[in-house]
C-alpha positions as CSV (number, residue, x, y, z in Angstrom):
1,M,0.0,0.0,0.0
2,N,2.8,2.4,0.9
3,H,4.5,1.5,-2.4
4,L,1.3,2.5,-4.4
5,L,0.9,5.7,-2.5
6,A,4.6,6.6,-3.1
7,R,4.1,5.8,-6.8
8,S,1.0,8.0,-7.1
9,A,2.7,10.9,-5.3
10,S,5.7,10.6,-7.6
11,I,3.5,10.7,-10.7
12,T,1.7,13.8,-9.3
13,R,4.9,15.6,-8.7
14,H,6.1,14.9,-12.2
15,I,2.9,16.4,-13.7
16,I,2.9,19.5,-11.5
17,S,6.5,20.1,-12.5
18,S,5.6,20.0,-16.2
19,R,7.7,16.9,-16.8
20,V,6.4,14.5,-19.4
21,I,5.6,11.0,-18.2
22,Y,5.0,8.2,-20.7
23,H,2.8,6.1,-18.5
24,R,1.3,2.8,-19.2
25,A,-1.1,1.6,-16.5
26,M,-0.3,-1.9,-15.1
27,T,-2.3,-4.7,-16.7
28,N,-2.3,-8.4,-16.3
29,S,-0.3,-8.9,-19.5
30,S,3.3,-7.6,-19.4
31,S,3.8,-5.1,-22.3
32,P,6.6,-2.7,-23.2
33,S,6.5,0.9,-22.1
34,S,5.4,3.6,-24.5
35,P,8.4,4.8,-26.5
36,A,9.2,8.5,-27.0
37,G,10.0,9.2,-30.7
38,T,9.9,11.9,-33.4
39,V,7.8,15.0,-33.2
40,L,6.2,16.0,-36.6
41,T,4.8,19.6,-36.5
42,F,2.2,20.7,-38.9
43,L,0.9,24.2,-39.3
44,S,-2.9,24.0,-39.0
45,P,-5.4,26.6,-40.2
46,S,-7.3,26.7,-36.9
47,T,-7.6,25.0,-33.5
48,A,-10.9,23.5,-34.6
49,Y,-9.2,21.9,-37.6
50,S,-6.5,20.5,-35.4
51,R,-9.0,18.9,-33.1
52,S,-10.9,17.4,-35.9
53,A,-7.7,15.9,-37.3
54,V,-6.8,14.4,-33.9
55,E,-10.3,13.0,-33.5
56,L,-10.2,11.4,-36.9
57,L,-6.8,9.8,-36.3
58,N,-7.9,8.5,-33.0
59,A,-11.1,7.0,-34.3
60,S,-9.9,5.5,-37.5
61,L,-6.3,4.6,-36.8
62,G,-6.2,4.2,-33.0
63,L,-3.8,7.1,-32.4
64,I,-3.9,8.6,-28.9
65,P,-4.8,12.2,-28.3
66,I,-2.1,13.7,-26.0
67,N,-3.2,15.4,-22.8
68,N,-0.8,18.4,-22.7
69,S,-0.9,19.7,-19.2
70,T,0.8,23.0,-20.2
71,S,-1.5,23.8,-23.2
72,N,-2.9,26.9,-21.3
73,M,0.5,28.2,-20.3
74,R,2.4,30.8,-22.4
75,D,5.9,29.9,-23.4
76,S,8.7,31.5,-25.4
77,L,7.1,30.8,-28.7
78,D,3.9,32.7,-27.7
79,N,5.9,35.6,-26.2
80,L,8.0,35.8,-29.3
81,H,5.1,37.0,-31.5
82,F,2.4,38.2,-29.1
83,G,4.3,39.2,-25.9
84,S,3.5,38.0,-22.4
85,G,-0.1,39.4,-22.4
86,G,-3.1,39.2,-24.6
87,Q,-5.2,36.4,-25.9
88,E,-3.3,35.4,-28.9
89,K,-1.1,32.3,-28.7
90,W,0.1,29.3,-30.6
91,H,-2.1,26.4,-29.7
92,S,-0.8,22.8,-29.7
93,T,-2.9,19.7,-30.4
94,A,-1.3,16.3,-30.8
95,S,-1.8,12.6,-31.4
96,Y,0.6,9.8,-30.4
97,C,1.5,6.5,-32.1
98,Q,2.3,4.0,-29.4
99,T,4.3,1.7,-31.7
100,S,6.8,4.2,-33.2
101,G,6.5,6.8,-30.5
102,T,5.8,9.5,-33.1
103,I,3.9,12.6,-32.0
104,L,1.8,14.3,-34.7
105,H,1.8,17.9,-33.5
106,F,-0.7,20.4,-35.0
107,L,0.2,24.0,-34.4
108,S,-2.5,26.7,-34.9
109,L,-3.1,30.3,-34.1
110,S,-5.5,30.8,-31.3
111,T,-7.1,34.2,-30.6
112,N,-10.0,35.5,-28.6
113,D,-12.2,35.1,-31.7
114,N,-13.6,31.7,-30.5
115,N,-10.3,30.0,-31.6
116,N,-11.3,30.0,-35.2
117,D,-14.1,27.5,-34.5
118,N,-16.6,29.2,-36.8
119,Q,-14.4,29.0,-39.9
120,D,-15.6,26.8,-42.7
121,K,-13.4,23.7,-43.3
122,D,-13.9,23.9,-47.0
123,S,-12.1,27.3,-47.1
124,M,-9.1,26.0,-45.0
125,V,-5.7,25.7,-46.5
126,P,-4.0,22.3,-46.2
127,L,-1.9,21.2,-43.3
128,Q,1.8,22.0,-43.9
129,L,4.8,20.2,-42.4
130,I,7.1,22.8,-40.8
131,S,9.4,20.8,-38.6
132,I,10.8,17.4,-37.7
133,H,12.4,17.0,-34.2
134,G,14.2,14.1,-32.7
135,L,13.4,12.3,-29.5
136,G,11.7,14.9,-27.4
137,S,8.3,16.5,-26.6
138,I,5.9,19.2,-27.7
139,A,7.6,21.6,-25.2
140,D,11.0,20.8,-26.7
141,C,9.6,21.3,-30.2
142,R,8.0,24.7,-29.4
143,Q,11.3,25.9,-27.8
144,S,13.3,24.8,-30.8
145,L,10.9,26.6,-33.1
146,A,11.3,29.7,-31.0
147,N,15.1,29.4,-31.2
148,T,15.0,29.0,-35.0
149,I,12.9,32.1,-35.4
150,Q,15.1,34.2,-33.1
151,S,18.2,33.2,-35.1
152,K,16.6,34.5,-38.4
153,Q,14.6,37.5,-37.3
154,Y,15.0,40.5,-35.0
155,T,12.8,40.8,-31.9
156,I,10.9,43.8,-33.3
157,E,10.3,41.9,-36.5
158,T,8.8,38.9,-34.8
159,R,6.5,41.1,-32.7
160,L,5.5,43.0,-35.9
161,R,4.7,39.6,-37.6
162,G,2.6,38.7,-34.6
163,V,0.5,41.8,-35.3
164,I,0.2,40.8,-39.0
165,F,-0.8,37.2,-38.0
166,N,-3.7,38.6,-35.9
167,F,-4.7,41.0,-38.7
168,M,-4.6,38.2,-41.3
169,H,-6.7,36.0,-39.1
170,K,-9.4,38.7,-38.8
171,L,-9.4,38.9,-42.6
172,G,-9.8,35.2,-42.9
173,K,-6.4,34.7,-44.4
174,Q,-4.2,31.7,-43.6
175,I,-0.6,31.9,-42.5
176,T,2.1,30.0,-44.5
177,P,5.3,28.5,-42.9
178,A,7.4,31.1,-44.6
179,W,5.7,33.9,-42.6
180,I,6.8,32.1,-39.4
181,L,10.2,30.7,-40.2
182,A,11.8,32.5,-43.2
183,S,13.4,35.9,-43.2
184,N,11.6,36.5,-46.5
185,P,7.9,35.5,-46.1
186,T,7.4,35.2,-49.9
187,V,9.9,32.3,-50.5
188,H,9.3,28.6,-50.1
189,V,10.8,27.0,-47.0
190,S,11.7,23.4,-46.3
191,P,10.7,21.8,-43.0
192,I,13.1,22.3,-40.1
193,L,15.0,19.0,-39.6
194,E,16.5,18.7,-36.1
195,L,17.4,15.1,-35.2
196,T,19.1,15.9,-32.0
197,N,17.8,13.8,-29.1
198,H,16.2,15.9,-26.4
199,S,15.5,15.0,-22.8
200,K,12.9,12.4,-22.1
201,D,11.6,14.5,-19.3
202,N,8.8,16.2,-21.1
203,C,5.3,17.7,-20.5
204,V,2.5,15.3,-21.5
205,T,0.9,12.3,-20.0
206,I,0.1,9.3,-22.3
207,D,-2.3,6.6,-21.1
208,V,-2.6,3.8,-23.7
209,T,-4.7,1.4,-21.7
210,S,-8.0,2.3,-23.4
211,H,-6.8,2.6,-26.9
212,E,-6.7,-0.2,-29.5
213,N,-3.6,-0.1,-31.7
214,I,-5.4,-0.2,-35.0
215,G,-2.8,1.6,-37.1
216,K,0.9,1.8,-36.7
217,L,2.8,4.8,-38.1
218,R,5.8,3.3,-40.0
219,E,7.1,5.8,-42.6
220,L,7.2,9.5,-43.4
221,V,7.8,10.2,-47.1
222,L,9.4,13.7,-47.6
223,P,9.3,15.1,-51.2
224,F,12.0,17.7,-51.8
225,F,13.7,19.7,-54.5
226,P,17.3,18.4,-54.7
227,N,18.7,21.8,-55.9
228,D,17.0,23.8,-53.2
229,S,16.8,21.6,-50.2
230,S,19.5,20.2,-47.9
231,L,17.2,17.4,-46.6
232,Q,19.2,14.6,-48.3
233,S,22.6,15.8,-47.0
234,K,21.3,16.2,-43.5
235,L,19.9,12.7,-43.4
236,S,23.1,11.3,-44.9
237,K,25.2,13.0,-42.2
238,S,22.9,11.9,-39.4
239,S,23.4,8.9,-37.1
240,L,20.1,7.4,-38.1
241,A,19.9,3.7,-38.9
242,R,19.8,2.6,-42.6
243,P,17.3,-0.3,-43.0
244,L,17.7,0.0,-46.8
245,P,19.6,2.3,-49.1
246,G,17.8,5.6,-49.3
247,L,15.8,5.0,-46.0
248,Y,16.7,6.4,-42.6
249,Q,15.2,5.1,-39.3
250,C,15.0,6.6,-35.8
251,S,16.1,4.4,-33.0
252,V,13.1,3.5,-30.8
253,D,13.6,0.0,-29.5
254,S,10.9,-2.1,-27.9
255,T,11.1,-5.6,-26.5
256,D,8.6,-8.2,-27.6
257,E,8.6,-10.7,-24.6
258,S,6.6,-13.3,-26.6
259,K,9.5,-13.5,-29.1
260,D,12.3,-12.4,-26.7
261,T,13.6,-10.1,-29.4
262,I,14.3,-6.4,-29.6
263,A,12.9,-4.6,-32.7
264,N,13.4,-1.1,-33.9
265,N,9.9,0.3,-34.5
266,G,11.2,3.9,-34.9
267,L,9.8,6.1,-37.7
268,I,11.4,5.6,-41.1
269,F,12.2,8.7,-43.3
270,R,11.9,8.2,-47.0
271,P,13.3,11.3,-48.9
272,L,11.6,11.5,-52.3
273,P,13.4,13.8,-54.8
274,A,11.4,15.7,-57.3
275,A,12.2,15.8,-61.0
276,E,13.9,18.9,-62.5
277,E,10.7,19.6,-64.5
278,D,8.4,19.6,-61.4
279,L,6.8,22.9,-60.6
280,T,5.3,21.8,-57.3
281,L,6.0,19.3,-54.6
282,S,3.7,16.4,-53.8
283,Q,2.3,16.1,-50.3
284,P,4.2,14.4,-47.5
285,S,3.0,10.9,-46.9
286,L,2.3,9.1,-43.7
287,V,2.4,5.3,-44.1
288,F,0.4,3.3,-41.6
289,Q,0.5,-0.5,-41.0
290,C,-2.8,-2.2,-40.3
291,Q,-3.9,-5.8,-40.0
292,H,-7.0,-5.6,-42.1
293,L,-7.5,-3.0,-44.9
294,T,-11.3,-3.7,-45.1
295,D,-11.8,-2.9,-41.4
296,S,-9.8,0.3,-41.6
297,Q,-11.6,1.2,-44.8
298,K,-15.0,0.9,-43.1
299,L,-13.9,3.0,-40.2
300,I,-12.7,5.8,-42.5
301,K,-15.9,5.7,-44.5
302,Q,-17.9,6.0,-41.3
303,K,-16.1,9.2,-40.5
304,G,-16.8,10.7,-43.9
305,G,-13.6,9.8,-45.7
306,T,-12.8,8.0,-48.9
307,T,-10.1,5.6,-49.9
308,Y,-8.3,4.9,-53.3
309,K,-6.1,2.0,-54.3
310,I,-2.5,2.5,-55.3
311,G,0.2,0.1,-56.2
312,W,-2.1,-3.0,-56.5
313,K,-0.4,-5.4,-58.9
314,G,-2.8,-8.4,-58.8
315,D,-1.8,-12.0,-58.1
316,D,-2.4,-11.4,-54.3
317,K,0.1,-8.6,-54.3
318,L,-1.7,-6.0,-52.3
319,G,-0.8,-2.3,-52.6
320,S,-2.0,0.4,-50.2
321,L,-5.0,2.5,-49.7
322,M,-4.8,6.3,-49.9
323,V,-7.1,8.1,-47.5
324,R,-8.8,11.4,-48.3
325,H,-10.7,13.3,-45.6
326,P,-11.6,17.0,-45.2
327,S,-9.8,17.0,-41.8
328,L,-6.5,15.9,-43.3
329,L,-6.0,18.1,-46.3
330,G,-2.3,18.4,-47.2
331,L,-1.4,14.9,-45.9
332,D,-1.1,11.8,-48.0
333,I,-2.3,9.1,-45.6
334,R,-1.6,5.5,-46.8
335,L,-2.7,2.2,-45.3
336,V,-0.7,-1.0,-45.8
337,Q,-1.9,-4.4,-44.7
338,S,0.4,-6.7,-42.8
339,V,-0.8,-9.7,-40.8
340,T,2.3,-9.7,-38.6
341,D,3.6,-7.0,-36.3
342,D,6.9,-6.8,-38.1
343,W,7.4,-4.1,-40.7
344,I,9.5,-5.0,-43.7
345,P,10.6,-1.8,-45.5
346,T,10.9,-1.7,-49.3
347,A,13.0,0.4,-51.6
348,A,10.0,1.0,-53.9
349,F,7.4,3.7,-53.4
350,D,4.2,4.2,-55.4
351,E,3.9,7.9,-56.3
352,S,0.5,9.4,-56.5
353,T,-1.2,11.2,-59.4
354,E,-0.3,14.6,-57.9
355,S,3.4,13.8,-58.1
356,L,3.1,12.6,-61.7
357,L,1.4,15.9,-62.7
358,A,3.8,18.1,-60.8
359,G,5.5,19.1,-64.0
360,S,2.2,20.3,-65.6
361,L,0.1,23.3,-65.2
362,D,-3.2,22.9,-63.4
363,D,-5.3,25.1,-65.7
364,L,-4.3,22.9,-68.7
365,Q,-5.5,19.7,-67.1
366,S,-9.0,18.3,-67.3
367,S,-10.8,17.7,-64.0
368,H,-11.3,14.1,-65.2
369,V,-7.6,13.4,-64.7
370,N,-7.8,13.4,-60.9
371,S,-11.4,12.2,-60.8
372,N,-12.2,9.1,-58.8
373,G,-14.4,7.8,-61.6
374,N,-17.7,8.3,-59.8
375,V,-20.4,9.1,-62.3
376,S,-22.2,11.2,-59.7
377,D,-19.2,13.5,-59.4
378,D,-20.1,16.9,-60.8
379,S,-16.5,17.3,-62.1
380,L,-17.2,14.5,-64.7
381,V,-20.1,16.4,-66.1
382,K,-19.2,20.0,-65.6
383,D,-15.6,20.6,-66.9
384,E,-15.2,24.2,-67.9
385,K,-12.2,23.4,-70.2
386,I,-14.3,21.2,-72.5
387,G,-15.0,23.2,-75.8
388,N,-13.5,26.3,-74.3
389,G,-10.0,26.8,-75.7
390,D,-8.0,28.1,-78.6
391,C,-4.5,27.7,-80.0
392,W,-3.1,30.3,-77.5
393,I,-4.4,28.6,-74.3
394,E,-1.1,26.9,-73.6
395,M,0.9,30.1,-74.3
396,R,-1.3,32.1,-71.8
397,S,-1.0,29.5,-69.2
398,N,2.8,29.4,-69.4
399,V,3.0,33.2,-69.2
400,T,1.1,33.2,-65.9
401,R,3.5,30.5,-64.6
402,P,6.9,31.4,-66.1
403,S,8.9,29.4,-63.5
404,G,9.3,26.5,-66.0
405,F,11.2,28.8,-68.4
406,I,13.3,30.4,-65.7
407,K,14.6,27.1,-64.6
408,Q,16.1,26.5,-68.1
409,F,18.3,29.6,-67.8
410,K,19.6,28.8,-64.3
411,K,23.2,27.5,-64.2
412,K,23.0,23.9,-63.1
413,K,25.5,22.7,-60.6
414,Q,27.3,19.6,-61.8
415,T,27.5,16.8,-59.3
416,I,30.0,13.9,-59.4
417,A,28.6,10.5,-58.6
418,K,30.6,8.8,-55.9
419,P,29.7,6.2,-53.3
420,P,27.9,6.2,-51.0
421,D,26.1,9.4,-52.1
422,L,24.9,8.4,-55.5
423,P,22.5,10.8,-57.4
424,F,18.9,9.7,-57.9
425,E,18.8,10.6,-61.6
């Protein structure tokens, strides 16, 4: 009895002192403790949108919503843009994968205007990946974001941007990652990649006893422009494990007592270089492992989502299901079936239609190209481009998007192929 009281008091002291405890309640079956893994931060258009994303991931894939005990406390990230007073702050909502230990962190601007709860989801911009942090917590992630911003912007500039953020919110405009992270808010910025392991003493409590592990987050696919991004070089110079050439895995070990083995269930990074002709990047992909695709498909449809097949080759060679849902715009969610708990990575990756059309102009494509084939879809019947064109339509489209021509005049940097850093093309 004294031991139980001491344990309860210890847990209480940790929560009060804002230390994160990865806690798994004791059950009859012995199971490994919840691992602490990578934190993926996505810029969300509103707090309501963040909550809907967490609720969907919890209901359809079995991820766990994180109870952040410090969500109402202001920190350095809030003070950086909005000062120590006022109602404006950066709100954090998160989900947790108990297999890989990955935290999906949704960061949104919260104001005294009902936390954006009244905004229409259809008018929201997609979720945008802004940072990847190593072993740590939401508190470590927010502090790291504040440090990155301070290193690129002056204090008066960050405070001025905070005023602009609030003004844009009142006008119904959404903030882009460049407005937060870049010195020039008009440029495209790559996600922050910081793989340094932080302290395991963090600021959330995770109880996994009442959650069924339906989906296991296994891979994060990161599209990037080879000439403009240092993603590949950072991963190559890191100490991450290499399960296969071109793949990088975080070290999160868990012991399976039934097999008496130690498996690395850490998140796998799959950098996906874009072609030189691509004008846009495809969406980041989150690959989940599930035991039965049909069961997961039913859960997603019950929540108002749709699924599409990709990579199905026939002869019992299953591909994956791509998930589309209004609460996960900007994310390419994929489900892969595996009857065993082990995850076998592959060097191949099936690229979506969006990546295949990345080198083309949207206003030249028929809406039938990305249609799901449903005859009830209005886009199959009402396509404004049908019968509405002339011989100059392609010229006008290229003039409005001249980036394809500008790339041809840029001096290309010659690279020498040498092991182990071989070029992709």
